[in-house]
Structure formats: structure tokens, C-alpha cells
N, C-alpha and C positions, 0 to 999 in steps of 0.2 A: 829224303832229298827235298830241298825247298822248292824245287821247280818241277816236282812230280806232276804228271798230268792226271786229271780226273778221268773217269771211265768215258764220259761223253767226249772230252777233249781228245783222248786217245783214239776213240772210234772215228772222230772227224778227221784227225790228222792221218790216220790210216787210210781213209778214203781219198784224201787229197794226194797222198803219196802213191796210192794204187793207180790213180789216174795219171800222175806224172810218170811213173815207171812204165805204164802201158804205152804212153807216147814215146818214151825213150826206146822201148822194145820195138815199136813199130818203125821208128826212124832207123834203128840198127838193121832191122829186117830189110828195109828198102835199100839201105846202103850196101848190104851184103847180097841183095837179091836172093834171100833165103828165108825160110821160116825160123822164127825165134820164139821159143817157148819160155815163158816167164812165170816163176812161182810167186806166190803172194809174199811180199817183203815182210820181214820181221823188224819191228821198230822198238827201240828201247832208249831210255835215257840212262847213261852210265857215268860212273865217276871218271873224270878226265885223267887224273893221275894214274889210276889203275890201267886205263886204256893205253895211255902213253907207255907205261912200263911193259904191257903185254906186246905192243907193237915193236918196241925197241928190242925186246927179248927174241923176237922172231925175224928181225931185220934181215939177216943173212939169207933167209929162205924165200924172200918175196921181193916184188918190185912195186913201188908206190908212185903214183902220179898225183900231184897236189895242185889244186887250183883255187884261188881265193875268189869270193863273191861278195857283193855288197849292194844293197838297195836302200830305199827310204824306209821310214818308220823304224830305224835301228835294226833292220834285218841284215845280218852279215855273218860271215864265217869262212871256213876253209873246207873244201871237199877233197877227200882222199879216196882214190880208187886203188884197192889193194889186190894184187895178182900174185898167185903162187908161181914160181918159176916154171913149173911144169905146164901151166896154162899160158903164161906169157910167151913161151917158145912156140905156141901154136898160132899166135895172132897173125903172122904172115900168111899162113894157109887160110885162116878165117877171112882175111881181107882180100885174098886173091892176089897177093903180091908175088912177083917173080923173085927167085933167090937173089939176094943182094940189091933188090930194087930200093928198099928203104931199110935203114938200121932198125934194130929192135926198139931202140929208144923212140924213133920217129913213129913206129907202128903203135907203140903203147900210147903215145901222146895223141895220135890220130883217133884211136877208138875211145880213149878216155874223154876227149873233147866232145865227141858225139853224145856219149852217155851223160856226162855231167851237165853240159849246157842245155841239152834237150830236157832232161829231168827238172833242172832248176828253173828253166824258163816256164815250163808248164805249171810247176808248183807255184811260182811267183804270180802267174796270171790268175790263178784260182783265188789268191788272197789279195788281188788287185795291187800287185807290186811289180816292180821292174828291176832287174838285176844287171850289174856290170861285172866283168870278170878280169882277173889278172891272167897272164899267159900260163898255160899248164906247164908244170915242171916235173920231170922225172927225177926222183931222188936217187942218188947213186947207191950202189950196194955197200960201199965202204962203211965200216962200223962207225957209228956216231953221227952219220949224216942225217938220219931221220930224227934222232933226238935233238940235234942242233936246229933243224927246221922247226920242230914243234915248239921249241923254247924261243924262237925268234919271230913268231907270228906277231902281227901288229895289234893283237888284242889278247887279253887274259881269258882263259877258258878253264872252268873247273868241271864242266859238264859237257858230254858229247851226246849228240843224237845219232845213234847208229841205225843204219838201214841195211840189212843183210839181203842181198839179192842173188839169185842163181839163174844164169842164162843157159839154155841148151840150144845150140845152133845146128840144125839138121843132124849130121852124123858126128858132130863134135860135142864133147862134154866140156863146156867152157864156164868157168866160175870166176867171179870177182866179187869183192865186198866194197860197198860204198859206205864211207864213214863221213858224217858231217860234223865238223868241230864248230860249235856255236857258243859264243859267250852267253853267260846266263841272262844278261840284259836282253839279248836277242830272243832267247827262249821265252822270256816273259812277254816280249812284244808279239811273238807268234801265238802265245796263249790268248792274248788280248784279241788278236784277229780271229782266232778260232771261236772265241766266245761271241764275237760279232756275227760270225757265220751261223752259229747255233741259235742265236737270238732271232734270226730271220726265218727259222723253221717253226 
């Protein structure tokens, strides 16, 4: 893959993401007033078409919240938070909502907004960038919705940076997967920033 990271770049990116995920975990813990245990995220660059095919194949079994982000130096992309239905049904309990207080859609957008913006803001600050966001959107379960969304993005992407995360909130086992869809030019820009950070050591 043309945009494969070197070992040093991978280690540096892993550390940047570890810090960002730690802050996102802390923010979620404060929001829930509960302890949140976070495993070390697994990071990989994967083929965009294969990822798209895999997501679409499992579309009926999951809920996906999508939110675009963009900054300067060509850093931009789309963040997907993927929930299995068995986990998304627990979100009301996790957030302490009363029955029928908010719809499942509103609950998913609520928790996704916390995780996505906190993670990306901390990540951006570490690389001396600043991001803006589109409104988070829950993609409907109907067949073809996710595929249509992925093909209608405002940029072409052949590579995705995936960050697999696992949260455990006190007595609940709650899992979600964060996937960052990033155009190759932005990945190249991120590598340039990482090289600049490495040069300072």
C-alpha cells in the first residue's frame, strides 16, 4: 500500500491516538459519572473498498453514526462509530435516561458526539491542528443507506485508517468501533506531521 506507515510512524501515531482515546474515555466517564475501562486501540490502514464491502454486508446488524471533520493542512475525513444492535439497545441505560426520554437515534448521536469530537479534538491539538465538524448523522437500517452514504462523501477515499476500541462501563459490557475514512492525500499530510514530530526527538 502506497501510504503504509513506517514502524516509527506507526508507533508515533499509536501514541497520539492512545492519548486522544484516553481523553475521550475520561470525558465519557465524567459524563456517565462512572468508571470507563479502555483497552489499547488497534490501528491499521486498510483497503477502502474491502472495508466498504464488509460494512455494507453487515449493515442490517448494526447502527452507524457518521460525522465529517476537516481542518487545515489537508486534514479531513469522515468518522464512523459502529454499534452492534445488542449494544445500541443499552445506551439509554448507560446514559441514565428514563424510558422514552430520548429516542434511540438521539441517544446514539449523543454518545457518538462525545466520543468523536473529544477524540478528534485531542488528536488535532497534538498535531497543532484544529478541526470543524458536520452534524452527526445516524444512518438508517434500511438496506443500501450505508452504501449510498459512503459513495456520496465529498472526497474520494481508497484507504481507511481504522481504530478499534473497546469500552467497559462498570457493570456493562459496551463495545463500539471507530472507523476514520481518510482520503489518501490527508494520510500523506498526517505522515508529514508525524515526521515533523519525530524529528523533534
